[in-house]
Backbone as a printed PyTorch tensor [residue, N CA C, xyz], in Angstrom:
tensor([[[  0.7950,  -0.9820,  -0.1880],
         [ -0.2730,   0.0100,   0.0450],
         [  0.8940,   1.2810,  -0.2780]],

        [[  0.5420,   2.2900,  -0.7350],
         [  1.5820,   3.4100,  -0.8460],
         [  0.8170,   4.3590,   0.5020]],

        [[  1.7330,   5.2880,   0.4980],
         [  1.5420,   6.1080,   1.4240],
         [  0.2730,   6.8560,   1.1690]],

        [[  0.1010,   7.3740,   0.1580],
         [ -1.2050,   8.0300,  -0.2640],
         [ -2.3710,   7.3880,  -0.1810]],

        [[ -2.5980,   5.9880,  -0.1750],
         [ -3.2780,   5.1530,   0.0620],
         [ -3.9850,   4.6960,   1.3400]],

        [[ -2.7540,   5.0160,   2.3090],
         [ -3.0060,   4.6770,   3.7400],
         [ -3.3760,   6.1790,   4.1150]],

        [[ -2.9550,   7.4170,   3.7610],
         [ -3.7600,   8.6580,   4.0330],
         [ -5.1450,   8.3040,   3.7310]],

        [[ -5.4520,   8.1630,   2.5280],
         [ -7.1750,   8.3010,   2.0730],
         [ -7.6310,   6.8640,   2.8470]],

        [[ -7.1910,   5.9220,   3.4890],
         [ -8.0980,   5.0260,   4.0600],
         [ -7.8740,   5.4830,   5.5640]],

        [[ -7.1550,   6.1820,   6.0740],
         [ -7.2930,   6.9590,   7.2820],
         [ -8.7200,   8.0460,   7.6610]],

        [[ -8.0430,   9.0260,   6.4720],
         [ -9.3770,   9.8840,   6.2920],
         [-10.6580,   9.4540,   6.2080]],

        [[-10.6450,   8.1020,   5.3950],
         [-11.9780,   7.8140,   5.3320],
         [-12.4850,   7.1450,   6.4410]],

        [[-11.6840,   6.4240,   7.0000],
         [-12.3060,   5.7990,   8.7680],
         [-12.4220,   6.8690,   9.6200]],

        [[-11.7680,   7.8460,   9.3310],
         [-12.0610,   8.9460,  10.4740],
         [-12.9890,   9.7600,   9.9740]],

        [[-13.5350,   9.9990,   8.7250],
         [-14.8050,  10.4820,   8.1650],
         [-16.0450,   9.8090,   8.6990]],

        [[-15.6590,   8.2690,   8.5600],
         [-16.9610,   7.5780,   8.9310],
         [-17.0390,   7.6650,  10.4800]],

        [[-16.1910,   7.9270,  11.2740],
         [-16.4190,   8.0310,  12.6850],
         [-16.7990,   9.2460,  12.9630]],

        [[-16.3470,  10.3560,  12.4810],
         [-16.7610,  11.8940,  12.7390],
         [-18.4600,  11.6650,  12.3380]],

        [[-18.8670,  11.2520,  11.1180],
         [-20.1460,  11.2970,  10.9010],
         [-21.1350,  10.6000,  11.8400]],

        [[-20.6360,   9.2520,  12.3010],
         [-21.7300,   8.1800,  13.5380],
         [-21.5410,   9.3760,  14.6650]],

        [[-20.5330,  10.0590,  14.9010],
         [-20.4580,  11.0020,  16.4730],
         [-21.4260,  12.2600,  15.9110]],

        [[-21.2650,  13.1390,  14.9260],
         [-22.1060,  13.9620,  14.5190],
         [-23.9650,  13.4350,  14.4660]],

        [[-23.9330,  12.6910,  13.6350],
         [-25.3070,  12.2650,  13.3970],
         [-25.7780,  12.0240,  15.0520]],

        [[-25.0380,  11.2870,  16.0740],
         [-25.8700,  11.0110,  17.3120],
         [-25.7440,  12.8060,  18.0120]],

        [[-24.8570,  13.2230,  17.6990],
         [-25.1520,  14.7290,  18.4690],
         [-26.6550,  15.3180,  17.6820]],

        [[-26.5500,  15.0760,  16.3970],
         [-27.7460,  16.1790,  15.9620],
         [-28.9810,  15.1760,  16.4720]],

        [[-28.9730,  13.7760,  16.3870],
         [-30.1940,  12.9480,  17.0710],
         [-30.3270,  13.6020,  18.6330]],

        [[-29.5500,  13.4850,  19.3550],
         [-29.6160,  14.1310,  20.8410],
         [-30.0580,  15.5370,  20.8910]],

        [[-29.8290,  16.4440,  19.8470],
         [-30.2300,  17.7520,  19.9320],
         [-31.8840,  17.7660,  19.6020]],

        [[-32.0300,  16.8500,  18.3340],
         [-33.5140,  17.0280,  18.2670],
         [-34.5390,  16.3660,  19.0170]],

        [[-34.0090,  15.2410,  19.6480],
         [-35.1510,  14.4040,  20.2940],
         [-35.0990,  14.8400,  21.9780]],

        [[-34.4800,  15.0520,  22.8590],
         [-34.8540,  15.3200,  24.3170],
         [-33.9650,  16.4640,  24.5140]],

        [[-34.9110,  16.5630,  25.6490],
         [-34.3380,  18.0470,  26.6990],
         [-33.3670,  17.5760,  27.6840]],

        [[-32.5990,  18.3780,  28.0840],
         [-31.6310,  17.8830,  29.0830],
         [-32.3860,  17.7840,  30.2700]],

        [[-33.4170,  18.2030,  30.6740],
         [-34.2260,  17.7270,  31.7560],
         [-34.6430,  16.0580,  31.9370]],

        [[-34.5970,  15.4280,  30.3990],
         [-34.9740,  14.0420,  30.3910],
         [-33.8250,  13.0880,  30.3740]],

        [[-32.7790,  14.0690,  30.2300],
         [-31.4890,  12.8960,  29.9700],
         [-31.1090,  12.2660,  31.2660]],

        [[-30.6330,  10.7250,  31.2230],
         [-30.6250,  10.4440,  32.3930],
         [-29.0210,  10.4600,  32.9180]],

        [[-28.2140,  10.9770,  32.3000],
         [-26.8840,  11.3660,  32.7380],
         [-26.7510,  12.2020,  33.8660]],

        [[-27.5280,  13.0980,  34.1970],
         [-27.4390,  14.0330,  34.8550],
         [-27.4060,  12.9680,  36.3940]],

        [[-28.7510,  12.4180,  36.4350],
         [-28.6670,  11.3390,  37.6810],
         [-27.6280,  10.5610,  37.8870]],

        [[-27.0310,  10.0460,  36.8520],
         [-25.9330,   8.8750,  36.6840],
         [-24.5070,   9.5600,  37.4540]],

        [[-24.5370,  11.1780,  37.0700],
         [-23.6940,  12.0150,  37.5140],
         [-23.6820,  12.0510,  38.7810]],

        [[-24.5980,  12.5250,  39.2160],
         [-24.8290,  12.9750,  40.6260],
         [-24.6910,  11.5330,  41.4620]],

        [[-25.1670,  10.7100,  41.1680],
         [-25.1430,   9.4750,  41.8750],
         [-23.5230,   8.9120,  42.0540]],

        [[-22.3870,   9.2700,  40.7710],
         [-21.1320,   8.7720,  41.1380],
         [-20.6340,   9.9350,  42.0450]],

        [[-21.0370,  11.2540,  41.5550],
         [-20.3750,  12.2240,  43.0420],
         [-20.5890,  11.9530,  44.3730]],

        [[-22.0460,  11.6660,  44.6740],
         [-22.2140,  11.1820,  46.1540],
         [-21.4190,   9.6890,  46.4760]],

        [[-21.5440,   9.0060,  45.6050],
         [-20.6580,   7.4320,  45.6210],
         [-18.9950,   8.0090,  45.8820]],

        [[-18.7340,   8.8820,  45.0820],
         [-17.1020,   9.6320,  45.4650],
         [-16.7150,  10.4070,  47.0740]],

        [[-17.6670,  11.0250,  47.1660],
         [-17.6350,  11.3910,  48.5390],
         [-17.9030,  10.5920,  49.8990]],

        [[-18.8610,   9.8380,  49.4820],
         [-18.7450,   8.4250,  50.4550],
         [-17.1760,   7.7070,  50.6920]],

        [[-16.7840,   7.2110,  49.5500],
         [-15.5280,   6.6160,  49.2770],
         [-14.6520,   7.6650,  49.9610]],

        [[-14.4360,   8.9960,  49.5590],
         [-13.2460,   9.8850,  50.5490],
         [-13.2990,   9.9860,  51.8020]],

        [[-14.6150,   9.9230,  52.5460],
         [-15.1330,   9.8340,  53.8040],
         [-14.5940,   8.4390,  54.0810]],

        [[-14.8530,   7.2890,  53.5000],
         [-14.6410,   6.1360,  54.1470],
         [-13.0980,   5.6960,  54.0960]],

        [[-12.3710,   6.4680,  53.1560],
         [-11.0200,   6.4830,  53.0240],
         [-10.1130,   7.1220,  54.2610]],

        [[-11.1370,   8.3440,  54.9520],
         [-10.5250,   8.8480,  56.1560],
         [-10.4620,   7.9950,  57.1430]],

        [[-11.5310,   7.2300,  57.3280],
         [-11.8080,   6.1900,  58.1900],
         [-10.6390,   4.7770,  58.5240]],

        [[-10.2120,   5.1330,  57.1970],
         [ -9.3350,   3.4660,  57.1830],
         [ -8.0820,   3.8990,  56.9730]],

        [[ -7.3420,   5.4920,  57.0410],
         [ -6.0830,   5.7710,  56.6630],
         [ -5.4300,   5.2070,  58.2490]],

        [[ -4.4730,   4.3700,  57.6350],
         [ -3.6080,   4.0960,  59.2810],
         [ -2.5440,   4.9810,  60.0580]],

        [[ -2.3200,   5.9980,  58.9970],
         [ -1.2220,   7.3390,  59.6590],
         [ -2.2960,   8.2780,  60.1950]],

        [[ -3.6120,   8.5020,  59.6580],
         [ -4.2790,   9.4240,  60.4350],
         [ -5.2150,   8.8740,  61.4080]],

        [[ -5.3930,   7.9650,  61.6030],
         [ -5.6120,   6.9050,  62.8440],
         [ -4.9430,   7.1470,  63.9490]],

        [[ -3.4810,   7.0190,  63.4620],
         [ -2.3890,   6.9210,  64.8510],
         [ -2.4030,   8.2920,  65.1940]],

        [[ -2.2780,   9.4190,  64.4760],
         [ -2.0650,  10.7560,  64.6120],
         [ -3.7290,  11.2030,  65.5410]],

        [[ -4.6410,  10.8210,  65.3560],
         [ -5.7380,  11.1870,  65.9440],
         [ -6.0330,  10.0300,  67.3640]],

        [[ -5.1510,   9.3630,  67.2710],
         [ -4.6560,   8.2120,  68.3760],
         [ -6.4890,   7.5850,  68.7030]],

        [[ -6.4790,   6.6370,  67.4320],
         [ -7.8180,   6.1480,  67.4970],
         [ -7.7060,   4.7180,  66.4580]],

        [[ -8.3920,   3.8030,  66.9480],
         [ -7.9470,   2.4170,  66.3970],
         [ -9.0930,   2.3650,  65.1200]],

        [[ -8.7320,   1.8300,  64.0570],
         [ -9.5770,   1.3950,  62.4950],
         [-10.7320,   0.1850,  63.3220]],

        [[-11.7780,   0.4290,  63.2090],
         [-12.7570,  -0.7610,  63.4390],
         [-13.2150,  -1.4990,  62.4210]],

        [[-13.9060,  -2.5650,  63.0030],
         [-14.2580,  -3.3940,  61.8580],
         [-15.3730,  -2.7790,  60.9550]],

        [[-16.0100,  -1.9990,  61.7900],
         [-17.0090,  -1.1910,  61.0410],
         [-16.7620,  -0.1940,  60.3100]],

        [[-15.3370,   0.5980,  60.2890],
         [-14.7720,   1.4810,  59.5400],
         [-14.1580,   0.7200,  58.2010]],

        [[-13.7750,  -0.4200,  58.0880],
         [-13.4070,  -1.1650,  57.2330],
         [-14.3970,  -1.8720,  56.3350]],

        [[-16.1800,  -2.2590,  57.0580],
         [-16.7520,  -2.6420,  56.5500],
         [-17.6700,  -1.3370,  55.4470]],

        [[-17.4780,  -0.3780,  56.3310],
         [-17.6270,   0.9720,  55.6180],
         [-17.1300,   1.0460,  54.3950]],

        [[-15.5650,   1.0550,  54.0910],
         [-14.9170,   1.5140,  53.1710],
         [-15.3750,   0.2240,  52.1260]],

        [[-15.0490,  -0.9400,  52.7550],
         [-15.8390,  -1.7000,  51.4940],
         [-16.6870,  -1.3030,  50.6610]],

        [[-18.0510,  -1.2040,  51.6070],
         [-19.2730,  -0.9720,  51.0750],
         [-19.1160,   0.4410,  50.0370]],

        [[-18.3660,   1.4930,  50.5860],
         [-18.5240,   2.5620,  49.7800],
         [-17.5440,   2.5470,  48.6130]],

        [[-16.8650,   1.3370,  48.3960],
         [-15.8900,   1.0680,  47.2170],
         [-16.6810,   0.4580,  46.3660]],

        [[-17.7490,  -0.4880,  46.8470],
         [-18.5590,  -1.1470,  45.9920],
         [-19.8230,  -0.2070,  45.3220]],

        [[-19.9980,   0.4440,  46.0630],
         [-20.8030,   1.5130,  45.6110],
         [-19.9010,   2.5030,  44.2610]],

        [[-18.8510,   2.7270,  44.6950],
         [-18.1470,   3.4550,  43.8970],
         [-17.9230,   3.0000,  42.3490]],

        [[-17.3820,   1.8410,  42.5050],
         [-17.4640,   0.9000,  41.3390],
         [-18.7810,   0.6560,  40.6490]],

        [[-19.6790,   0.7030,  41.2760],
         [-21.0700,   0.3520,  40.5060],
         [-21.5640,   1.8660,  39.9220]],

        [[-21.2810,   3.1170,  40.9240],
         [-21.6420,   3.9580,  40.0250],
         [-20.7640,   4.7610,  38.9390]],

        [[-19.5720,   4.0820,  39.0480],
         [-18.8110,   4.3060,  37.5580],
         [-19.0550,   3.5280,  36.2270]],

        [[-19.2760,   2.3090,  36.9020],
         [-19.8550,   1.3520,  35.7320],
         [-21.3510,   1.7500,  35.2500]],

        [[-22.0140,   2.0380,  36.0110],
         [-23.2920,   2.5630,  35.4800],
         [-23.1120,   4.0130,  34.5990]],

        [[-22.2990,   5.0290,  35.0780],
         [-21.7240,   6.2290,  34.2870],
         [-21.1540,   5.6970,  32.8050]],

        [[-20.3990,   4.6310,  32.9460],
         [-19.6640,   4.5830,  31.6680],
         [-20.6950,   3.8030,  30.5820]],

        [[-21.8150,   3.2030,  30.9470],
         [-22.5740,   2.7350,  30.2140],
         [-24.1100,   3.5930,  29.7610]],

        [[-24.0610,   4.5100,  30.4740],
         [-24.9000,   5.4970,  30.4030],
         [-24.8980,   6.4550,  28.9380]],

        [[-25.6620,   6.5970,  28.0570],
         [-25.5160,   7.4840,  26.8090],
         [-26.0800,   8.6060,  26.9800]],

        [[-25.2180,  10.1270,  26.9250],
         [-26.2400,  11.0100,  27.2750],
         [-27.3580,  11.3450,  25.9930]],

        [[-28.3970,  11.9970,  26.3910],
         [-29.2820,  12.0390,  25.0930],
         [-29.6950,  13.6910,  25.0950]],

        [[-29.1090,  14.5290,  25.2420],
         [-28.9500,  15.7860,  24.9740],
         [-27.7300,  16.4600,  25.1520]],

        [[-27.5060,  17.5400,  24.0510],
         [-26.1910,  18.0730,  24.3370],
         [-25.7410,  18.5710,  25.3950]],

        [[-26.4980,  19.4320,  26.4960],
         [-26.3550,  19.4390,  27.6810],
         [-25.9020,  18.2440,  28.3770]],

        [[-26.1810,  17.0550,  28.1630],
         [-25.8330,  15.9830,  28.8370],
         [-24.8310,  15.5500,  28.4380]],

        [[-24.3680,  15.5330,  27.0690],
         [-23.3600,  15.3840,  26.6060],
         [-21.9540,  16.2110,  27.1790]],

        [[-22.2720,  17.3250,  27.1970],
         [-21.1010,  18.0700,  27.9160],
         [-21.0190,  17.7290,  29.1900]],

        [[-22.0490,  17.3820,  30.1600],
         [-21.9910,  17.1930,  31.6690],
         [-20.8910,  15.9510,  31.3730]],

        [[-21.1750,  14.8080,  30.5850],
         [-20.5950,  13.7380,  30.3910],
         [-19.1040,  13.9900,  30.3070]],

        [[-18.7880,  14.7640,  29.1840],
         [-17.6040,  15.2250,  29.2320],
         [-16.8010,  15.6390,  30.1560]],

        [[-17.2870,  16.8500,  30.4930],
         [-16.9290,  17.5130,  32.0630],
         [-16.7930,  16.5950,  32.9410]],

        [[-17.4520,  15.5490,  33.2000],
         [-17.3040,  14.8770,  34.4510],
         [-16.0010,  13.8080,  34.2910]],

        [[-15.8130,  13.2770,  32.8810],
         [-14.5920,  12.8730,  32.5100],
         [-13.3250,  13.6500,  32.7040]],

        [[-13.5700,  14.7460,  32.3300],
         [-12.3270,  15.4120,  32.2880],
         [-11.9100,  15.9880,  34.2270]],

        [[-13.0730,  15.9300,  35.0050],
         [-13.2020,  15.7910,  36.0790],
         [-12.3850,  14.6870,  36.7980]],

        [[-12.3720,  13.3690,  36.1130],
         [-11.9710,  12.2500,  36.9780],
         [-10.7510,  12.2180,  36.3360]],

        [[-10.0790,  12.6060,  35.1570],
         [ -8.9090,  12.4710,  34.8340],
         [ -8.1290,  13.5980,  34.4250]],

        [[ -8.3160,  14.7390,  35.3840],
         [ -7.8530,  15.7670,  35.1950],
         [ -6.0340,  15.7560,  35.2260]],

        [[ -5.5290,  14.7390,  35.7060],
         [ -4.0740,  14.7900,  35.3530],
         [ -3.5250,  13.7830,  33.8090]],

        [[ -4.6540,  13.0840,  33.6250],
         [ -4.6270,  12.2360,  32.5710],
         [ -4.3580,  12.1630,  31.3220]],

        [[ -4.0080,  11.2230,  30.5890],
         [ -3.7650,  11.6880,  28.9410],
         [ -5.1980,  12.2570,  28.4260]],

        [[ -5.9720,  11.8370,  28.6030],
         [ -7.3770,  12.3330,  27.8060],
         [ -8.1420,  13.5880,  28.1160]],

        [[ -7.8670,  14.1190,  29.3740],
         [ -8.2000,  15.2490,  29.7780],
         [ -7.9790,  16.6030,  29.0120]],

        [[ -6.8340,  16.7030,  28.6170],
         [ -6.6860,  18.1130,  27.5050],
         [ -7.4950,  17.6570,  26.3810]],

        [[ -7.7740,  16.5400,  25.6210],
         [ -8.3530,  16.5520,  24.5140],
         [ -9.8850,  16.5940,  24.7330]],

        [[-10.7620,  16.1030,  25.8000],
         [-11.6690,  16.2130,  26.4040],
         [-12.3170,  17.9350,  26.6420]],

        [[-11.2850,  18.3320,  27.0540],
         [-11.1640,  20.0180,  27.5070],
         [-11.6880,  20.4970,  25.8460]],

        [[-10.7950,  20.1930,  25.2210],
         [-11.1150,  20.7410,  23.2880],
         [-12.3440,  20.6050,  23.0450]],

        [[-13.0090,  19.3210,  23.2520],
         [-14.0400,  18.9070,  22.8360],
         [-15.2370,  19.9050,  23.4390]],

        [[-14.7990,  20.0710,  24.8110],
         [-15.9490,  21.1910,  25.4550],
         [-16.1190,  22.3760,  24.7800]],

        [[-15.2120,  22.9060,  24.1830],
         [-15.0920,  24.2980,  23.7970],
         [-15.4430,  24.5020,  22.2080]],

        [[-15.6570,  23.1520,  21.7030],
         [-16.0310,  22.8890,  20.2840],
         [-17.6680,  23.4050,  20.1410]],

        [[-17.8100,  24.5760,  18.8510],
         [-19.0810,  24.9910,  18.9660],
         [-20.1880,  23.7800,  18.2320]],

        [[-19.6250,  22.5500,  18.0260],
         [-20.5270,  21.6150,  18.0410],
         [-21.4660,  21.4520,  18.9110]],

        [[-20.7310,  21.6240,  19.9130],
         [-21.5900,  21.1590,  21.4250],
         [-22.2210,  22.3270,  21.6030]],

        [[-22.4610,  23.4320,  21.3370],
         [-23.1240,  24.5090,  21.3790],
         [-24.7430,  24.4300,  20.4980]],

        [[-24.5540,  23.8690,  19.8840],
         [-25.8770,  23.1310,  19.1990],
         [-27.2870,  23.1380,  20.4310]],

        [[-27.9950,  23.8380,  20.0560],
         [-29.2070,  23.5320,  21.0270],
         [-30.6690,  23.2930,  20.1330]],

        [[-31.5850,  22.7890,  20.6200],
         [-32.6980,  22.4490,  19.7660],
         [-33.7680,  23.2320,  20.1380]]])
């Protein structure tokens, strides 16, 4: 295969992917209002699970327990385990819930950025959030 045909193939594949994304965006803009979008409740659930897990981490932190002169109890460890399971379930729910509105898509992308602020995809997602495509309203 020549360099030209490789470039053409990549362009064709990229165009196909882009058309699917833009088609989904157009459908979301036309068919749903932000109030009906299930992603908002899923994000709220995940944020609540994160808060519970963060608090449970404090309960089971060995260094903090020593500094506070307290013992880590079975109940503390049980709360940590339950909070971790809840956080995992909330994340699993988040990643399989498709936004149904432009506002929901923006919230989904922002939540991804918040989760991966130091990671390799955060910068790319932040660029997407500034896209005029996501400013489409219905």
